[in-house]
C-alpha positions as CSV (number, residue, x, y, z in Angstrom):
1,M,72.3,95.6,118.2
2,S,74.2,93.0,115.8
3,S,74.2,93.2,112.1
4,F,71.9,90.7,110.7
5,D,73.9,88.3,108.6
6,Q,72.1,87.3,105.7
7,A,73.1,83.8,105.6
8,L,70.7,83.7,108.8
9,A,67.9,84.4,106.8
10,P,66.2,80.9,106.1
11,H,66.9,79.7,109.4
12,M,65.0,82.6,111.3
13,A,61.8,80.7,111.0
14,R,63.0,77.4,112.8
15,I,64.6,79.6,115.5
16,L,61.1,81.6,116.5
17,D,59.9,77.9,115.8
18,A,62.3,76.5,118.9
19,I,61.5,79.5,121.2
20,G,59.5,77.4,124.1
21,Q,58.0,80.5,125.2
22,P,54.1,82.1,123.0
23,L,55.5,84.4,121.3
24,F,53.7,86.2,118.1
25,A,54.2,90.1,116.1
26,T,52.1,92.5,114.7
27,D,52.4,94.6,112.1
28,R,51.8,98.3,113.2
29,E,48.0,98.2,112.5
30,G,47.5,95.1,115.2
31,W,47.8,92.7,112.4
32,L,49.7,89.4,113.4
33,T,52.7,88.6,110.9
34,A,54.1,86.1,112.4
35,Y,53.5,82.9,115.5
36,N,54.9,80.3,117.1
37,P,53.3,76.8,117.5
38,A,53.7,77.5,121.7
39,A,51.7,80.6,120.9
40,A,49.2,78.7,119.1
41,E,48.7,75.9,121.8
42,V,48.0,79.1,124.1
43,W,44.9,80.3,122.0
44,G,44.0,77.1,120.8
45,C,44.0,77.5,117.3
46,S,46.0,78.7,114.3
47,P,44.2,82.0,113.4
48,P,45.2,83.3,109.6
49,L,48.0,86.0,109.6
50,H,47.0,88.8,108.3
51,A,43.2,88.8,108.8
52,T,43.9,88.4,112.6
53,R,44.0,91.5,114.5
54,W,46.0,91.8,118.3
55,C,46.2,88.2,119.2
56,G,44.7,84.8,118.3
57,S,42.2,84.8,121.7
58,D,39.2,85.0,122.1
59,A,39.4,87.3,124.4
60,V,41.5,88.5,126.9
61,F,41.0,90.3,130.9
62,A,42.9,92.0,133.3
63,A,44.0,90.0,136.9
64,D,40.8,91.3,138.0
65,G,38.5,89.2,135.8
66,Q,37.9,92.8,134.1
67,L,37.3,92.3,130.1
68,L,39.9,94.2,128.3
69,A,38.4,96.7,125.0
70,P,41.1,95.6,122.5
71,A,43.0,99.5,122.9
72,Q,44.4,97.8,126.2
73,Y,45.9,94.8,124.9
74,P,49.3,94.9,125.9
75,V,50.1,95.1,122.1
76,A,47.9,98.0,121.0
77,R,49.3,100.0,123.9
78,A,53.0,98.9,123.4
79,L,52.0,100.8,119.3
80,A,50.0,103.1,121.0
81,E,52.9,104.7,123.3
82,G,56.4,103.9,121.3
83,R,58.1,102.0,124.3
84,P,58.0,98.3,125.6
85,I,55.1,96.7,127.6
86,R,56.2,94.3,130.1
87,G,55.1,92.0,132.7
88,L,51.4,93.3,132.4
89,D,49.3,90.0,134.2
90,I,46.4,88.7,131.7
91,V,43.9,86.1,131.1
92,A,43.5,85.4,127.9
93,R,40.6,83.1,127.6
94,R,41.0,80.0,124.4
95,Q,38.7,79.5,121.4
96,D,37.5,76.2,123.8
97,G,36.5,78.6,126.6
98,A,39.4,78.2,128.8
99,R,41.3,80.6,130.6
100,V,45.6,80.6,130.9
101,P,46.7,83.2,133.0
102,L,49.2,85.4,131.3
103,S,52.5,87.9,132.0
104,A,52.9,90.1,128.6
105,H,55.9,91.6,127.7
106,A,55.1,93.2,124.4
107,S,58.0,95.8,122.5
108,P,57.6,97.7,119.6
109,F,60.5,97.6,116.6
110,H,61.5,99.8,113.7
111,D,63.5,99.9,110.2
112,A,66.9,101.6,110.4
113,A,65.0,105.0,109.9
114,G,63.3,104.9,113.2
115,S,59.5,104.0,111.3
116,L,57.7,102.1,113.6
117,L,57.0,98.7,112.0
118,G,55.0,96.6,114.5
119,A,55.3,94.5,118.0
120,V,56.4,91.6,119.1
121,V,54.8,89.9,122.2
122,L,56.3,87.2,124.2
123,L,53.9,85.8,126.5
124,L,54.7,84.2,130.1
125,D,51.8,81.2,131.1
126,T,51.9,82.3,135.2
127,S,49.6,79.2,135.8
128,A,52.4,77.3,137.1
129,Q,53.2,80.1,139.2
130,R,49.3,80.9,140.7
131,Q,49.2,77.0,141.7
132,A,52.7,77.2,143.4
133,E,51.4,80.2,145.3
134,A,48.2,77.9,146.1
135,R,50.5,75.2,147.1
136,A,53.0,77.1,149.0
137,R,50.1,78.7,151.2
138,V,48.4,75.1,151.6
139,A,52.6,73.8,152.6
140,A,52.9,76.4,155.2
141,V,50.1,74.6,157.1
142,A,51.0,71.3,156.6
143,K,54.8,72.5,157.7
144,T,53.3,73.9,160.6
145,R,51.7,70.4,161.6
146,F,55.1,68.7,160.4
147,L,57.3,70.7,163.5
148,S,54.6,70.1,165.9
149,A,54.8,66.2,164.8
150,M,58.6,66.7,164.7
151,S,59.1,68.2,168.0
152,H,57.2,65.3,169.8
153,E,58.8,62.9,168.0
154,L,62.0,64.2,169.7
155,R,60.7,65.0,173.0
156,T,59.9,61.3,173.5
157,P,62.7,59.7,173.4
158,I,65.0,62.8,175.6
159,H,62.3,62.2,178.0
160,G,63.1,58.6,178.3
161,I,67.0,58.9,177.7
162,M,66.7,61.8,180.3
163,G,64.4,59.6,182.9
164,L,66.7,56.1,183.0
165,T,70.1,58.3,183.1
166,D,68.5,60.1,186.7
167,L,67.3,56.7,187.9
168,L,71.1,55.1,187.0
169,A,72.4,58.0,189.2
170,A,70.5,57.4,191.8
171,V,71.6,53.5,191.6
172,A,74.8,54.6,191.3
173,A,75.0,56.9,194.3
174,E,73.7,54.2,196.6
175,E,76.7,52.1,195.2
176,M,74.3,49.4,194.8
177,P,75.5,46.9,191.6
178,L,73.7,47.0,188.6
179,G,71.3,44.4,187.9
180,A,69.2,42.9,185.3
181,E,66.6,45.6,185.7
182,E,69.3,48.1,185.9
183,L,70.9,46.4,183.1
184,G,67.4,46.9,180.9
185,W,67.2,50.5,181.5
186,I,70.8,51.0,179.6
187,E,69.2,49.4,176.7
188,D,66.1,51.1,176.6
189,I,68.5,54.1,176.9
190,R,70.4,52.9,173.8
191,T,67.4,52.1,171.5
192,A,66.1,55.8,172.3
193,A,69.6,57.2,171.4
194,Q,69.1,55.5,168.1
195,Q,65.9,56.5,167.4
196,L,66.9,60.3,168.6
197,L,69.6,59.5,165.6
198,G,67.7,57.8,163.0
199,L,65.2,61.1,163.5
200,V,68.7,63.7,163.2
201,D,69.8,62.0,160.9
202,D,66.2,61.5,158.3
203,A,66.0,66.2,159.2
204,I,70.1,65.9,157.5
205,G,69.5,63.7,154.9
206,F,66.2,65.7,153.9
207,A,68.1,68.8,154.1
208,Q,71.3,67.6,151.8
209,A,69.0,65.9,149.7
210,S,67.2,69.2,149.1
211,V,70.9,71.6,148.1
212,A,71.7,68.6,145.7
213,A,68.4,69.7,144.1
214,A,68.7,72.7,144.3
215,R,72.9,72.6,142.7
216,P,72.3,69.8,140.4
217,Q,75.6,68.3,139.5
218,P,76.8,66.0,136.7
219,P,77.9,62.6,138.5
220,R,81.5,61.9,137.7
221,R,80.8,58.3,138.4
222,T,78.6,55.4,137.2
223,A,76.4,53.5,139.6
224,L,76.0,49.6,138.8
225,L,72.3,49.0,140.0
226,G,72.7,45.7,140.1
227,K,75.2,46.1,142.8
228,T,73.8,49.1,144.7
229,V,70.7,47.0,145.1
230,S,72.1,44.3,146.6
231,D,74.2,46.2,149.1
232,V,71.5,48.0,150.2
233,A,69.6,45.0,150.6
234,S,72.3,43.2,152.7
235,T,72.2,46.1,154.6
236,V,68.8,46.3,155.5
237,Q,67.6,42.7,155.9
238,P,68.0,42.4,159.2
239,A,65.7,45.1,160.1
240,F,62.8,43.3,156.8
241,V,63.8,40.0,159.2
242,R,62.6,41.1,162.5
243,R,59.3,42.3,160.9
244,G,58.8,39.5,159.3
245,V,58.9,41.2,156.0
246,C,60.3,39.0,153.2
247,L,62.8,41.4,150.3
248,T,63.6,39.4,147.0
249,L,65.8,40.9,144.4
250,Q,64.7,40.6,140.5
251,G,67.3,42.2,138.8
252,A,66.8,42.3,135.1
253,P,69.7,41.4,132.5
254,G,72.7,43.5,132.9
255,A,73.9,45.7,135.4
256,A,71.7,48.6,134.2
257,P,74.3,51.2,134.7
258,A,73.0,54.7,135.9
259,A,74.3,58.5,135.4
260,L,74.0,58.9,139.2
261,D,77.4,58.5,141.5
262,P,76.8,55.1,143.3
263,A,76.4,56.5,146.7
264,A,74.0,59.0,145.9
265,A,72.0,55.6,144.6
266,R,72.2,54.0,147.4
267,Q,71.3,56.5,149.9
268,A,68.0,57.0,147.7
269,L,67.2,53.5,147.6
270,L,67.3,53.0,151.8
271,G,65.4,56.0,152.2
272,V,62.8,54.8,150.2
273,L,62.9,51.3,152.5
274,R,63.3,52.7,155.1
275,E,59.8,54.5,155.1
276,V,58.3,51.5,153.1
277,L,59.5,49.1,156.0
278,R,57.3,51.5,158.4
279,H,54.0,50.8,156.3
280,M,55.0,46.9,155.8
281,P,52.2,44.5,157.8
282,D,54.2,41.8,159.6
283,G,54.8,39.3,157.0
284,G,54.0,41.5,153.9
285,Q,56.6,41.0,150.9
286,V,58.6,43.6,149.0
287,T,60.4,43.2,145.9
288,L,63.0,45.4,144.2
289,E,63.5,45.3,140.3
290,W,66.3,46.7,138.5
291,G,66.9,47.0,134.6
292,V,67.0,50.1,132.1
293,A,64.6,51.2,129.8
294,A,66.8,52.0,126.7
295,E,63.6,53.7,124.9
296,E,63.5,56.5,127.3
297,G,67.6,56.8,128.0
298,I,66.6,55.6,132.1
299,A,67.7,53.4,134.5
300,F,65.4,52.4,137.0
301,I,64.7,50.2,140.4
302,H,61.3,50.3,141.4
303,V,60.2,48.7,144.7
304,A,57.2,46.4,144.6
305,C,55.3,46.9,147.7
306,P,51.8,44.7,148.7
307,G,50.4,44.8,151.5
308,L,51.2,48.1,152.3
309,T,49.0,49.7,154.9
310,L,48.7,53.4,153.3
311,P,45.3,54.9,152.3
312,P,46.1,55.3,148.3
313,D,45.5,59.1,148.9
314,L,48.4,59.0,152.1
315,L,50.4,57.1,150.0
316,A,50.8,60.0,146.8
317,E,51.9,62.0,149.7
318,L,54.4,59.8,150.7
319,D,57.4,62.3,148.8
320,N,55.8,65.5,150.8
321,P,58.1,65.9,153.8
322,F,55.2,68.1,155.1
323,A,52.4,65.5,155.2
324,G,54.4,63.7,157.6
325,A,52.1,64.8,160.2
326,D,48.7,63.2,158.3
327,R,50.7,60.2,157.7
328,D,51.7,59.4,161.6
329,S,48.1,60.9,162.8
330,Y,46.9,57.6,160.8
331,A,49.4,55.3,162.0
332,R,50.2,56.2,165.5
333,G,53.3,54.7,167.1
334,L,55.7,54.4,164.2
335,E,58.8,55.6,164.4
336,G,60.8,58.6,162.5
337,V,58.2,61.2,160.0
338,G,58.7,60.0,157.0
339,L,61.3,62.5,155.0
340,S,63.0,59.5,154.1
341,V,61.5,59.3,150.3
342,A,61.4,63.1,150.2
343,A,65.2,63.3,150.9
344,A,65.4,60.4,147.8
345,G,63.2,62.5,145.6
346,E,65.4,65.6,146.0
347,L,67.9,63.7,145.6
348,L,67.2,61.9,142.6
349,R,65.9,65.3,140.8
350,G,69.2,67.0,141.9
351,H,70.7,64.2,139.3
352,G,68.3,64.5,136.8
353,G,66.4,61.8,137.3
354,Q,62.6,61.1,139.6
355,L,60.8,59.3,142.3
356,V,57.2,58.1,140.9
357,I,54.8,56.7,143.5
358,Q,52.5,54.2,142.0
359,R,49.2,54.1,143.9
360,G,48.8,50.4,142.3
361,H,45.8,49.0,140.8
362,E,43.8,45.4,139.6
363,G,46.6,43.2,139.5
364,T,49.4,45.6,140.1
365,P,51.0,46.2,143.6
366,P,51.4,49.5,144.9
367,G,55.1,50.9,144.8
368,L,58.2,53.6,144.2
369,R,60.1,54.0,141.1
370,L,63.3,55.4,140.9
371,T,64.3,56.9,137.6
372,M,67.7,57.7,136.8
373,P,69.4,58.7,133.4
374,M,71.1,55.9,131.8
375,A,75.1,55.9,131.8
376,R,76.2,57.1,128.1
377,E,78.2,54.3,127.5
378,A,74.9,52.4,127.9
379,A,72.7,54.6,125.9
380,P,71.7,53.8,122.3
381,P,73.0,55.3,119.5
382,P,72.5,58.1,118.0
383,P,70.1,58.3,115.0
384,N,71.1,58.6,111.7
385,T,71.9,62.5,111.3
386,S,71.6,62.6,107.3
387,V,68.0,63.7,107.0
388,A,66.4,66.6,105.8
389,P,65.4,69.3,107.6
390,A,61.8,69.2,108.9
391,P,59.0,71.0,107.5
392,L,58.7,74.9,108.6
393,P,55.7,75.6,110.5
394,P,53.1,77.3,107.8
395,V,52.4,80.3,110.0
396,L,56.0,81.2,110.0
397,A,57.3,79.4,106.8
398,Q,54.2,81.5,104.7
399,A,55.3,85.1,106.7
400,S,55.4,88.0,104.9
401,F,57.4,89.4,107.7
402,P,60.9,90.4,108.9
403,L,61.3,87.5,111.3
404,E,65.2,88.3,112.1
405,Q,63.3,91.8,113.6
406,V,61.0,89.5,116.0
407,V,64.1,87.1,116.7
408,A,66.1,90.6,118.4
409,A,62.6,91.3,120.1
410,T,62.3,88.7,122.2
411,Q,63.4,88.8,125.7
412,D,64.9,84.9,125.5
413,I,68.7,85.4,124.7
414,I,69.2,83.9,121.0
415,L,72.6,83.3,119.8
416,V,73.4,82.2,116.4
417,T,77.3,80.4,115.7
418,A,79.1,78.7,112.8
419,A,78.7,74.8,112.9
420,D,82.6,74.1,113.5
421,L,82.4,72.7,116.9
422,D,86.4,72.5,117.4
423,T,88.4,74.8,118.5
424,P,89.0,77.7,118.3
425,G,84.9,77.7,117.1
426,P,82.0,77.9,116.7
427,T,82.2,81.5,115.7
428,I,79.2,83.5,116.6
429,V,77.5,85.1,113.8
430,Y,74.3,86.9,116.0
431,V,73.5,87.9,118.9
432,N,69.8,89.8,119.5
433,P,69.7,92.6,122.1
434,A,68.5,90.5,125.0
435,F,72.3,89.0,124.7
436,T,74.0,92.0,124.8
437,E,71.4,93.9,127.6
438,L,72.3,91.1,130.1
439,T,76.3,89.7,129.1
440,G,77.3,93.7,128.5
441,Y,79.0,92.8,125.3
442,P,78.3,94.9,121.9
443,A,77.3,92.7,119.1
444,E,80.8,94.1,117.6
445,E,82.1,92.7,120.3
446,V,81.5,89.3,119.9
447,L,81.0,88.9,116.5
448,G,83.6,86.0,115.4
449,R,84.2,85.2,118.7
450,S,83.7,82.1,120.3
451,P,80.8,81.7,123.4
452,R,83.9,80.1,125.0
453,L,84.7,83.7,126.1
454,L,81.3,83.6,128.2
455,Q,82.9,80.9,130.7
456,G,84.8,81.1,133.8
457,P,86.3,79.8,136.6
458,G,82.8,78.4,138.1
459,T,81.4,76.9,134.5
460,D,81.1,72.9,134.9
461,H,83.1,72.0,131.9
462,D,81.8,68.1,132.0
463,V,78.4,69.5,130.9
464,L,79.4,71.7,127.9
465,R,81.3,68.3,126.6
466,R,78.1,66.5,126.7
467,V,76.7,69.6,125.1
468,T,79.3,69.1,122.3
469,E,79.0,65.0,122.5
470,D,75.1,65.9,121.3
471,L,75.9,68.5,118.7
472,H,78.4,66.6,117.0
473,A,75.7,63.9,117.3
474,G,73.1,66.3,115.2
475,R,70.6,66.0,118.6
476,V,69.2,69.0,120.3
477,A,71.2,70.0,123.2
478,S,69.7,71.5,126.6
479,A,71.8,71.8,129.5
480,T,71.6,74.7,132.7
481,V,75.5,76.2,132.9
482,L,77.5,78.9,134.8
483,N,78.2,81.8,132.4
484,Y,79.7,85.3,133.2
485,T,79.5,88.9,131.7
486,R,81.5,91.2,130.5
487,D,82.0,92.6,134.2
488,G,83.1,88.9,135.7
489,A,79.1,88.9,137.0
490,P,77.9,84.9,137.6
491,Y,74.4,84.4,136.2
492,W,72.9,81.2,135.1
493,V,70.9,80.3,132.3
494,E,69.4,77.3,131.0
495,M,69.9,76.8,127.2
496,R,68.4,74.5,124.3
497,I,70.8,74.2,121.4
498,V,69.2,73.7,117.8
499,P,70.9,72.6,114.8
500,L,70.2,74.4,111.6
501,R,70.4,72.8,108.4
502,D,70.1,74.1,104.7
503,R,68.2,72.1,102.2
504,R,70.4,69.7,102.2
505,G,70.4,68.9,105.5
506,A,73.9,69.7,106.0
507,I,74.3,71.4,109.6
508,S,75.5,75.2,108.8
509,H,74.8,76.8,112.1
510,F,73.3,76.3,115.6
511,A,71.5,78.9,117.7
512,A,71.2,78.8,121.7
513,I,67.8,79.6,123.0
514,E,68.8,81.2,126.0
515,R,66.9,81.7,129.5
516,V,68.4,83.0,133.0
517,V,67.4,80.4,135.6
518,S,65.0,82.1,138.5
519,Q,66.4,83.8,142.1
520,A,64.6,80.5,143.6
521,A,65.9,78.2,141.2
522,L,69.8,79.1,142.0
523,P,72.6,77.1,143.5
524,A,72.2,78.0,147.3
């Protein structure tokens, strides 16, 4: 553990406030002494300090639903047993009666003489995890149906190719000249081969997009959406004409620059239009509009599809790759298995964007909205940073408690540097034990050095440059980066760096709150 820099004492409450996970502390008797806004949100209330014992929940249950006595609470056990209680699954009942599944991590902490001071508890909301497990079970069934449909779609053109090839071979064996019927067979073979190739391309495109989403990379170029839409429209226009579907372009003023490689933007839009065409009635109309929403920091392409034949429930599943079987059972005779939109969504998410499906309502047609981060050169100027610091949350500002020990006991990695960003800075002035445990660097070895010591051959310096730009502008910076331990082992972290200001409003330090990316989110 680092020797605590007393210059950081005024900032400890802000660091605690910046930690996104619910966190609270008690004294050695279990009375609340501090908590952050995330904990108050989980509890559904803001309990008074020193007057509330154990936690702010109305009641706490075991994972099996059994009501726990206060002595069985994670924080009570940590205090009584004098050891960390980690990963205990509980269910907290909020003051409004709602129940929240949590994973609790409680750790006691002591003073320099070893006397027990209290405990700090980190709560991880597992609602999303449990919902994901339920969705995974449903997806497993959908995946089986999808694979069955995919197999059927692949077998149909293969059988056609094989049968017609046998007929042509028989004609050749009899040395008969090819007539109109035989030439029609060759055209049928070509059509079936193209259909087969389209199915394979869909599958490969979705696989590639999934890999891109799992390994997010900063774009090296900027897509000008006006040109992208025009190029894609030229490519798909013949297919739309054959179906009698009118494709209209309505570009907003400006080129709408997006922080996305042009090839990726083109691939995403092509995938969406391919699937839209499958579900449009003959004689329908599709409108493409592009532009920027500067206040949101995004560039967008909006695909409006009045007359889309998909009902709302199936439209909402358009970006679910394994719902294709259900969609095709609704609309038999369509080519493909509906992977194009799913691939587009994966591709956009891998570049920091998203695909939004709009069901439509009275006066507004259904459609799809592709969003991407605006290119930096098109982003609005940063706000004036010479402002006074935001007021501290009352429960933290008034806590008569050594908050530095609460921060030291958290399982999030916390690293504080001086404000000088120029080389060789910034210099590290504080790290908590979670940093030492992960990286293997003793605190005394990193104090006074730059966080650059954590970088290695795979660290993306373009990401770090953007982080530095945000910090220079006084903005909170967020990024996912690849770092290296003292022994050279790589690890990915999601980090959020918060400027810390003094009473005059000047930035004096930066606090990085980091969390190791889960195995499922690591690059393939």
